[in-house]
C-alpha positions in Angstrom: 0.0 0.0 0.0 3.0 2.3 0.2 2.3 3.6 -3.3 -1.3 4.6 -2.4 -1.9 8.2 -1.4 -3.8 8.8 1.9 -5.7 11.6 3.4 -6.8 11.8 7.1 -9.5 14.0 8.6 -9.9 14.4 12.4 -13.4 14.8 13.8 -14.9 13.5 10.6 -18.1 11.9 11.6 -20.3 15.0 11.4 -20.5 18.7 10.5 -17.6 20.3 8.6 -15.4 17.2 9.1 -17.9 14.9 7.5 -18.3 17.4 4.6 -14.5 17.5 4.2 -14.4 13.7 4.0 -17.2 13.7 1.5 -15.5 16.3 -0.8 -12.1 14.5 -0.5 -13.8 11.2 -1.5 -14.8 12.9 -4.7 -11.6 14.8 -5.5 -8.6 13.1 -3.8 -6.8 10.4 -5.7 -6.2 7.9 -2.9 -7.7 6.5 0.4 -9.6 8.9 2.6 -9.8 8.2 6.4 -12.7 9.5 8.4 -11.7 9.5 12.1 -13.8 9.9 15.2 -13.7 9.2 18.9 -16.6 6.7 18.7 -16.2 3.7 16.4 -20.0 3.3 16.2 -20.5 6.9 15.0 -17.5 6.7 12.7 -18.6 3.5 11.1 -22.1 4.9 10.7 -20.8 8.0 9.0 -18.8 5.8 6.6 -21.9 3.8 5.9 -23.9 7.0 5.2 -21.4 8.1 2.6 -21.6 4.7 0.9 -25.4 4.3 1.0 -26.4 7.9 0.3 -23.5 9.2 -1.9 -21.9 6.1 -3.3 -18.6 7.2 -1.8 -16.0 5.0 -0.3 -14.2 6.3 2.9 -12.2 4.3 5.4 -12.6 4.6 9.2 -10.0 4.6 11.9 -10.7 5.5 15.6 -9.0 8.6 16.8 -9.6 10.5 20.0 -7.3 13.5 19.8 -7.4 13.9 23.6 -5.9 10.4 24.0 -2.2 10.2 23.2 -2.3 6.4 22.8 -5.1 6.7 20.3 -3.0 9.2 18.3 -0.1 6.9 18.4 -2.2 3.9 17.3 -3.3 5.7 14.1 0.3 7.0 13.6 1.6 3.4 13.7 -1.2 2.2 11.4 -0.6 4.8 8.8 3.1 4.4 8.9 2.9 0.6 8.4 0.2 0.6 5.8 1.0 3.7 3.7 4.6 4.6 4.7 3.3 8.1 5.6 0.5 10.7 5.1 -0.2 12.8 2.0 -3.0 15.0 3.5 -3.7 15.8 7.1 -6.7 18.0 8.1 -6.9 18.8 11.8 -10.6 19.5 12.1 -11.6 18.1 15.5 -12.6 20.8 18.0 -15.1 21.9 20.5 -17.0 25.0 21.6 -19.2 25.7 24.5 -22.6 27.3 23.7 -23.0 31.0 24.6 -25.7 30.1 27.1 -23.7 27.4 28.8 -23.4 28.0 32.6 -20.2 26.0 33.0 -17.7 28.3 34.9 -15.5 30.2 32.5 -12.3 28.8 34.0 -13.5 25.3 33.3 -14.6 26.2 29.8 -11.1 27.6 29.2 -9.3 24.5 30.4 -11.6 22.1 28.5 -11.6 24.2 25.3 -7.8 24.7 25.2 -7.2 21.0 26.1 -8.9 19.9 22.9 -8.6 22.7 20.4 -5.0 23.6 21.1 -3.1 21.0 23.2 -4.7 17.9 21.6 -4.3 19.4 18.1 -0.7 20.0 18.9 -0.3 16.4 20.1 -1.7 15.1 16.8 0.8 17.3 14.9 3.7 16.2 17.1 2.9 12.5 16.2 1.8 12.8 12.6 3.7 15.7 11.0 6.9 13.6 10.9 4.9 11.2 8.7 3.9 13.9 6.1 5.4 12.8 2.7 7.2 15.2 0.4 4.5 17.3 -1.4 2.1 16.7 1.5 -0.6 19.1 2.6 -1.5 20.0 6.2 -4.6 22.0 7.1 -5.3 23.2 10.6 -8.9 24.3 10.9 -9.0 27.5 12.9 -11.5 30.3 12.8 -11.9 34.0 12.0 -12.7 34.3 15.7 -8.9 33.9 16.1 -8.3 37.1 14.2 -11.1 39.0 16.0 -9.9 37.7 19.4 -6.3 38.7 18.5 -7.6 42.3 18.0 -9.0 42.2 21.5 -5.7 41.1 23.2 -3.5 43.7 24.8 -0.9 45.3 22.5 1.8 43.3 24.3 0.1 40.0 23.6 -0.7 41.0 20.0 2.9 41.7 19.4 4.0 38.3 20.7 1.3 36.4 18.8 2.2 38.2 15.6 5.9 37.6 16.0 7.8 35.7 13.3 10.2 34.3 15.9 7.8 33.0 18.6 8.7 29.4 19.5 6.3 26.6 20.1 7.4 26.4 23.8 6.6 30.1 24.2 3.2 29.6 22.6 2.5 26.6 24.9 3.4 28.7 27.9 1.1 31.5 26.8 -1.8 29.1 26.4 -1.1 27.6 29.8 -0.9 31.1 31.3 -4.4 32.0 29.9 -5.9 29.0 31.6 -4.2 29.9 34.9 -5.3 33.5 34.6 -9.0 32.4 34.1 -8.7 30.3 37.2 -7.5 33.4 39.1 -10.2 35.5 37.5 -7.9 38.1 36.3 -7.4 37.1 32.6 -9.0 40.3 31.2 -6.8 42.5 33.5 -3.8 40.7 32.1 -4.8 41.5 28.5 -6.7 38.5 27.4 -10.1 38.6 25.5 -13.0 37.0 27.3 -13.3 34.1 24.9 -11.9 30.6 25.5 -12.7 29.5 22.0 -11.1 32.6 20.6 -7.9 32.1 22.5 -7.8 28.4 21.6 -8.0 29.3 17.9 -5.3 32.1 18.3 -3.2 29.2 19.5 -4.1 27.0 16.4 -3.3 29.8 14.0 0.0 30.8 15.6 1.0 27.1 16.0 0.4 26.8 12.2 2.7 29.7 11.5 5.4 28.1 13.7 5.0 24.7 12.2 5.3 26.1 8.6 8.5 27.9 9.7 10.0 24.7 11.1 9.1 22.8 7.9 11.0 25.5 6.0 14.0 25.0 8.2 14.0 21.2 8.6 12.4 19.9 5.4 13.2 22.6 2.8 12.8 21.2 -0.6 10.1 18.7 0.4 7.3 20.9 -1.0 5.1 20.5 2.1 2.5 23.3 2.5 0.9 23.8 5.9 -1.8 26.4 6.6 -4.6 27.4 9.0 -8.0 28.4 7.8 -11.5 29.4 8.7 -14.3 27.3 7.2 -16.8 30.2 7.9 -19.9 30.2 10.1 -21.4 26.9 9.3 -24.7 25.3 10.3 -23.5 22.5 12.6 -24.3 21.2 16.1 -21.5 23.4 17.3 -22.3 26.7 15.6 -26.1 26.3 15.6 -28.9 26.6 13.0 -28.7 30.3 12.3 -25.3 30.1 10.6 -25.4 31.1 6.9 -23.2 28.3 5.4 -23.9 24.7 4.8 -21.3 22.1 5.9 -20.4 21.5 2.2 -19.7 25.3 1.8 -17.7 25.2 5.0 -15.5 22.4 3.6 -14.5 24.4 0.5 -11.5 26.3 2.0 -10.0 23.3 3.9 -10.3 21.1 0.9 -8.9 23.8 -1.4 -5.8 23.9 0.8 -5.6 20.1 1.1 -5.6 19.8 -2.7 -3.2 22.6 -3.7 -1.4 21.4 -6.9 2.0 19.7 -6.7 3.8 22.7 -8.2 2.3 25.2 -5.7 4.7 26.9 -3.3 2.1 29.0 -1.6 0.2 29.7 0.5 2.3 28.3 3.3 2.2 29.3 7.0 -0.8 31.5 6.3 -4.3 31.9 7.6 -7.1 31.8 4.9 -10.8 32.4 4.8 -12.9 32.0 1.6 -9.7 30.7 -0.1 -8.0 34.1 0.5 -5.0 34.9 2.7 -6.1 37.0 5.7 -3.5 39.4 7.3 -2.6 38.1 10.7 
């Protein structure tokens, strides 16, 4: 199977992730893996694609909050395919606006999944990306808006072209601690756990692209963050203007950038256009 190309989508059993898998099944020349925490829901989603769309996706269990689960799929992909051609980090969570969970708890839980778990997936799977591979980290325009609500000092650090991954991790940990102390706004943070988690994803993407330039120059790997838009899903609610299929367009566009492309790389995109960070 080492000659077969492979694409992997995290959080693929519903919403935008499911729409991304569906689009890749139509457009990507190779095997497409829909991953989900629940084997039952994942297999059901694969069956739906087959029965309703006539599309063939594969399933592999993946809970991004479980390091062993990440390593299981890493080992599977390495053994079966010798690496990964396309990785789309889509899995994420958001508390509803009306949720009464204490903000500090929301911050800890949201960053644990959206930032720290996504980073764990990248740590384990990025070394498997083949030359010419494509990596897409699904972020949000909320990251840009939330950046604008950070203190000038924090904005400067988050926009820095030299910030390290360790420094970013420390900042994300500091935000969670500040929410527990109840003084996060006084310390220059916006009052949005989801927004800060997505600032983390966007900045992490910028750092990862820089490291790829340094360590794997010439491999032609392109890595970007993007916003799918406000999409009608369980997470975003029924009032959102976009369908999941429309939300999948920018992530899939980045996943299928042609072999000769050398950009975008290390950018944040919305509606297939680079947005100034």
